[in-house]
C-alpha positions in Angstrom: 1.9 -43.6 8.7 4.1 -42.6 5.6 0.9 -41.6 3.9 -0.2 -39.8 6.6 2.9 -37.7 7.1 3.4 -37.2 3.2 -0.5 -35.7 3.4 0.1 -33.3 6.1 3.1 -31.9 4.7 1.4 -31.4 1.3 -1.4 -29.5 3.0 1.3 -27.4 4.2 2.5 -26.7 0.8 -1.0 -25.7 -0.2 -1.2 -23.4 2.5 2.2 -21.6 2.3 1.8 -20.9 -2.0 -0.9 -18.3 -1.1 1.2 -16.6 1.4 3.4 -14.0 0.6 5.5 -11.9 3.3 6.1 -7.5 3.5 10.1 -7.3 2.8 11.7 -4.1 3.8 12.2 -1.5 1.2 16.0 -1.1 2.1 16.4 0.5 5.2 12.9 2.4 4.5 12.0 5.9 6.6 12.7 7.4 10.4 8.8 8.4 10.2 5.7 6.9 8.4 3.4 9.0 11.1 1.1 12.2 10.9 -0.8 10.9 8.2 1.0 8.0 6.6 3.1 7.7 3.2 2.2 8.4 -0.5 3.8 6.7 -2.6 4.0 7.1 -7.2 6.2 5.7 -9.9 7.6 8.0 -12.2 9.6 8.2 -14.3 11.8 5.0 -13.4 11.6 5.7 -9.8 9.7 5.4 -6.6 8.7 8.5 -5.2 7.8 8.3 -1.4 6.1 11.3 0.2 5.8 11.4 3.8 6.5 13.6 7.2 10.0 11.9 7.3 13.2 13.3 7.2 15.7 10.9 6.5 14.8 7.7 4.1 17.7 5.1 4.2 21.3 7.0 4.3 20.1 10.3 2.6 18.9 13.1 4.5 15.8 13.8 2.6 13.1 16.0 4.1 9.8 15.4 3.4 10.1 13.2 0.1 12.1 10.6 -1.2 13.2 8.0 -4.5 13.6 4.8 -4.3 15.1 2.9 -7.7 14.6 -0.9 -6.3 18.3 -0.6 -4.2 18.6 2.7 -2.6 16.8 5.8 -1.6 18.4 9.2 -2.6 16.8 12.8 -2.2 14.7 13.9 -5.1 16.2 17.1 -5.8 18.9 18.6 -3.8 18.7 22.1 -4.5 14.8 21.1 -2.9 14.7 19.7 0.1 13.1 21.0 2.8 9.1 20.1 2.9 7.2 19.0 6.1 5.3 16.3 3.7 4.6 16.4 0.1 1.1 14.4 -0.4 -0.3 13.2 -2.3 1.2 12.3 -5.4 -0.4 12.7 -8.9 1.2 12.4 -12.7 -0.6 14.6 -14.8 0.5 15.3 -18.4 3.8 13.3 -18.5 5.0 15.0 -14.9 4.3 14.7 -11.3 2.5 16.8 -8.8 2.6 17.5 -5.4 1.0 18.9 -2.4 2.8 20.8 0.7 0.6 22.2 3.5 2.7 24.8 5.1 3.3 24.4 8.7 1.1 26.5 11.0 -0.9 28.2 8.4 -4.0 27.3 6.8 -2.0 27.8 2.9 -0.7 25.3 0.7 0.6 24.8 -2.5 1.4 22.9 -4.9 5.1 21.3 -6.9 5.6 20.0 -10.5 8.7 17.4 -10.9 9.9 17.7 -14.2 11.4 14.7 -15.9 15.2 15.4 -14.7 14.0 15.3 -11.0 14.0 19.2 -10.7 11.0 20.6 -8.5 9.4 23.7 -9.2 6.5 25.7 -7.4 3.6 25.8 -9.6 2.9 30.0 -10.0 -0.8 30.5 -8.5 -1.6 27.2 -6.6 -1.8 28.3 -3.3 -5.0 26.7 -1.8 -6.4 28.3 1.4 -8.9 26.9 4.3 -10.9 29.1 6.4 -12.6 26.4 8.5 -10.3 23.6 8.1 -6.8 22.3 7.9 -5.5 23.0 4.3 -4.6 19.7 3.0 -5.7 18.1 -0.4 -6.6 15.0 0.2 -7.0 13.3 -3.0 -6.1 14.2 -6.8 -6.6 12.9 -9.9 -7.1 13.4 -13.6 -10.4 13.2 -15.4 -10.8 14.5 -18.9 -7.6 15.2 -19.4 -7.5 18.0 -16.2 -6.4 17.7 -12.9 -8.8 17.5 -9.9 -8.2 18.2 -6.9 -10.3 17.8 -3.6 -9.5 18.3 0.2 -10.8 20.9 3.1 -9.7 24.2 0.9 -11.9 26.6 0.4 -9.7 28.7 -2.5 -7.1 27.5 -4.8 -5.0 29.9 -7.1 -7.5 32.8 -7.8 -11.0 31.1 -7.7 -13.6 30.6 -4.7 -13.6 26.8 -4.4 -15.9 24.4 -2.0 -13.6 21.5 -1.5 -13.3 20.8 -5.1 -11.4 22.4 -8.0 -9.8 21.5 -11.7 -6.9 22.6 -13.4 -6.0 22.7 -17.1 -2.0 22.7 -16.6 -2.9 27.1 -16.8 -6.1 27.5 -15.3 -8.2 26.9 -12.1 -11.9 26.3 -12.7 -14.4 25.3 -10.0 -16.3 21.7 -10.1 -20.0 23.5 -10.3 -20.7 24.6 -6.9 -18.4 22.2 -5.1 -19.4 20.4 -2.4 -20.9 21.4 0.9 -20.5 20.9 4.8 -16.9 19.7 5.4 -14.3 18.3 2.9 -13.7 15.8 -0.3 -11.4 13.2 0.5 -11.3 10.4 -2.3 -11.5 10.8 -5.5 -11.5 7.8 -8.7 -13.3 7.4 -12.5 -15.6 5.0 -13.2 -17.7 4.2 -16.2 -16.4 7.8 -17.3 -17.9 9.8 -14.8 -15.6 11.0 -11.3 -16.6 10.1 -8.0 -16.1 11.1 -5.1 -16.2 10.5 -1.9 -16.2 12.9 1.6 -17.7 14.1 4.4 -20.6 16.6 2.6 -24.4 16.3 2.4 -24.7 18.3 -1.1 -22.9 18.3 -3.8 -23.9 21.4 -6.3 -27.6 21.9 -5.4 -28.3 17.8 -5.1 -28.7 16.6 -1.6 -26.5 13.3 -1.0 -24.9 11.1 1.5 -20.8 11.5 1.1 -20.4 10.1 -2.5 -21.1 12.0 -5.5 -20.4 11.8 -9.1 -19.4 14.2 -11.2 -19.9 13.8 -15.6 -18.7 17.2 -16.6 -21.0 19.1 -16.4 -23.4 18.6 -13.0 -23.7 16.6 -9.7 -26.0 13.5 -8.8 -26.8 11.5 -5.9 -24.9 8.1 -6.4 -27.3 4.9 -5.0 -28.5 7.2 -1.7 -24.9 7.2 -0.6 -23.1 5.6 2.4 -23.5 6.5 6.4 -22.2 7.5 9.0 -19.6 10.0 7.7 -17.2 10.2 10.5 -14.0 9.7 8.4 -16.5 7.8 6.5 -14.8 7.7 3.0 -11.0 6.6 2.7 -10.4 5.1 -0.6 -11.9 3.8 -4.1 -10.9 1.2 -6.8 -12.1 -0.3 -9.6 -12.0 -4.0 -9.3 -13.8 -6.3 -11.8 -15.7 -3.6 -13.3 -17.2 -2.7 -10.2 -16.3 0.5 -7.7 -15.0 -0.6 -4.2 -15.5 1.4 -1.2 -14.0 1.7 1.9 -14.0 3.4 4.6 -15.2 3.7 8.2 -18.8 3.3 7.3 -21.6 1.0 8.0 -24.7 1.6 5.6 -24.7 1.9 2.0 -28.1 3.6 0.9 -29.2 2.5 4.4 -27.9 -1.4 4.3 -26.0 -2.8 6.3 -22.2 -2.3 4.5 -19.8 -2.5 7.1 -16.5 -0.7 6.5 -16.5 -2.0 2.8 -18.9 -2.0 -0.2 -19.6 -2.5 -4.2 -21.2 -0.3 -6.5 -22.3 -1.7 -10.3 -23.4 1.9 -11.6 -26.6 0.8 -10.5 -26.7 -0.3 -7.1 -24.3 -1.2 -4.1 -23.8 -4.9 -2.9 -22.1 -6.4 -0.4 -18.2 -7.4 -0.3 -18.2 -11.0 1.2 -19.9 -9.8 4.4 -18.4 -6.9 4.8 -15.1 -6.3 7.2 -16.4 -6.1 10.5 -14.1 -9.1 11.6 -11.4 -6.6 10.6 -11.6 -2.8 10.7 -12.2 0.5 8.0 -9.7 0.0 5.5 -7.3 3.0 4.5 -6.5 1.9 1.6 -7.7 -0.6 -1.7 -5.1 -1.5 -4.5 -6.0 -4.3 -7.4 -2.5 -6.0 -8.0 -2.7 -9.1 -10.2 -6.0 -10.6 -10.3 -6.8 -9.5 -6.1 -8.0 -6.6 -4.7 -5.2 -6.0 -2.1 -6.8 -3.7 1.3 -4.6 -1.6 3.8 -5.3 -0.4 7.2 -5.8 -1.2 11.0 -7.0 -3.9 11.5 -8.2 -5.6 14.5 -6.9 -9.3 15.6 -8.0 -12.1 13.1 -7.6 -12.8 9.7 -6.1 -9.3 8.9 -4.1 -9.0 11.9 -0.7 -8.1 9.8 -2.5 -5.2 8.3 -3.4 -6.4 5.6 -5.5 -8.9 3.1 -6.9 -9.8 0.0 -10.4 -10.3 -1.7 -10.6 -12.5 -4.8 -14.3 -11.9 -5.8 -15.2 -14.5 -3.6 -13.5 -14.6 -0.3 -10.8 -12.3 2.0 -7.3 -14.0 2.9 -4.5 -13.1 5.2 -1.1 -11.9 3.7 2.4 -12.6 6.4 4.5 -10.6 8.3 6.0 -8.1 8.3 3.9 -4.9 9.5 2.9 -3.6 12.7 0.8 -0.9 11.3 -1.9 -0.5 8.7 -0.6 0.7 5.4 -1.9 4.6 3.6 -0.6 3.6 0.0 0.0 1.0 -2.2 1.7 1.5 -5.2 3.2 -1.3 -8.0 6.8 -0.3 -9.1 8.9 -2.7 -11.3 6.4 -5.2 -11.4 6.4 -5.5 -7.5 3.6 -3.8 -5.0 4.9 -1.8 -2.3 3.1 -0.4 0.7 3.7 3.2 2.3 2.7 3.4 5.7 3.0 4.1 9.6 5.0 0.7 10.2 8.3 1.0 12.2 9.1 -2.7 12.5 11.1 -5.1 9.9 10.0 -2.6 7.6 10.2 1.0 8.3 7.6 3.9 6.6 8.2 1.6 3.2 7.9 -2.2 2.3 7.6 -4.3 -0.4 5.2 -7.3 -1.0 7.5 -10.6 -1.3 5.8 -12.5 -4.9 8.3 -15.5 -4.8 6.2 -18.8 -4.3 6.2 -19.6 -0.9 6.2 -23.4 -2.0 10.6 -22.7 -2.2 9.8 -22.4 1.6 8.7 -26.1 2.2 9.9 -27.6 -0.9 13.0 -26.3 -3.3 13.4 -29.3 -5.9 16.8 -29.1 -6.9 17.4 -32.1 -8.7 15.3 -35.5 -9.3 17.8 -37.2 -6.1 16.9 -34.8 -3.6 14.2 -32.6 -1.9 14.7 -30.2 0.6 12.1 -28.9 3.1 12.0 -26.1 6.0 9.6 -26.5 8.8 8.2 -25.2 10.4 8.3 -21.4 8.4 7.4 -18.6 9.6 8.9 -19.9 13.0 9.0 -18.2 16.4 12.4 -20.3 18.2 13.5 -23.3 16.2 13.1 -25.0 12.0 14.5 -28.0 11.0 15.8 -28.4 7.7 14.8 -32.0 5.9 16.7 -33.2 3.2 15.4 -36.5 1.5 18.3 -38.0 0.5 21.4 -38.1 2.8 24.0 -35.5 2.9 27.3 -35.8 3.1 29.7 -32.4 3.5 27.1 -30.4 2.4 27.7 -26.6 3.2 24.6 -24.7 5.1 24.5 -20.6 5.1 22.7 -18.0 6.5 23.0 -14.3 5.4 20.3 -11.3 6.5 18.8 -9.0 3.9 21.9 -7.0 3.5 24.2 -10.2 2.7 25.8 -10.9 6.2 26.3 -14.7 6.8 24.2 -15.3 10.4 25.3 -18.6 10.5 27.1 -21.5 8.2 27.8 -25.2 9.1 29.1 -28.4 6.9 26.6 -30.7 7.7 26.3 -34.5 7.2 22.5 -36.3 7.7 19.2 -36.0 6.6 17.9 -33.3 9.1 19.6 -29.9 10.5 17.7 -28.6 13.3 18.0 -24.6 13.2 17.9 -22.6 16.1 16.9 -18.5 16.7 19.7 -18.1 18.8 20.6 -14.2 18.4 18.7 -13.9 15.4 16.3 -11.4 15.6 12.6 -11.5 14.1 13.0 -11.1 10.5 13.5 -12.9 6.7 16.6 -14.5 6.5 18.1 -16.4 3.4 18.8 -20.7 3.4 21.8 -21.6 0.9 22.7 -24.7 0.5 26.0 -26.6 -1.9 26.3 -30.1 -1.6 29.8 -32.2 -2.6 28.6 -32.4 -6.2 28.4 -28.2 -6.2 24.5 -28.3 -6.5 23.0 -25.6 -4.7 19.3 -24.3 -3.6 18.1 -20.8 -2.4 15.3 -20.5 0.0 14.5 -18.3 3.0 13.2 -18.5 6.4 10.9 -15.9 8.6 11.7 -15.7 12.5 8.9 -14.0 14.1 
């Protein structure tokens, strides 16, 4: 019986090693809706853009910055934006895009290294048919490329795509025709563009094309259908991954995700028919992270991973889909419409979850906490009999929620009045040996 018990606990330990959970980035933002939240690391800060009016305790309108501890206004002299997105660094400075509410016009902002905003002269973009959004931006051949629903920008006509060298706007060939562009990514020294369009220049395409600096060409027959088909692209293990609300790549079934090696499209683990279309793909560490509005199942917490062989789930913390991922100070952040434990912006907990099952603080004593996460109660177990050991539970802000002087080998912890969220458990024994663990209440 003893051997069976140890084997069971060991199996649980392996499960939790692969689990990660999302933590709130401070108090987050008061609104992640209306297009979600975009994130960009710039000059030591994490810049967040979206349709919010508050970030943490700061009255930040449309854009804010995070330093790892607190939120603040980016530039108090210009702090009345509806939403600044997307965000892109170009020639050492950060650029963002403003959609003028109630019109079909927008313009470009520049953030200098002193965190001062400037309106970029001659940067107004206009749409005669669609909303004036700039959906995506990328740097290619030392020029800034934009795509969206616009028909003109600055002083030139531009069919949903344009480029800028820091001074002058230029068309990208004849642009794309039909609806709009929504995603840009550089792959194998060419610029890939996805969206809802049937022609790129004079070339017939199916919602996907590439630009080599002088001309457009088709990409393997493209993807279909085009109802908001294109959401995101990312390069992972030398292949271009494409995610969105599509069902076919070059006429072959590819549910919501496919990959392109420069010659052909390939299946990615049977596709995401079990989950739904992703909003964002991002490489972090050795895995491809996937965020979206997913159905119950493996990705039911709105995010998951792909390691090149299989899909895996991520833990709790998000109650709606991420719209962007960004790496800041070595951690993965998500921006999105979620408003649960994390609001608007969250950070992935990369602490090895082995500490939530076993925390070996010495050769004499092993601590386990199981189940974890839990809904009603969990048990803290010690391998060595304790006498007058302090147990202290605090919330993310450091407030003490529970404390007890404990003697024995097992302590039952009830949820009681604790709300769903993440808490820290500290134990201090009579020899002043200290352990720090974590519990999650669902």
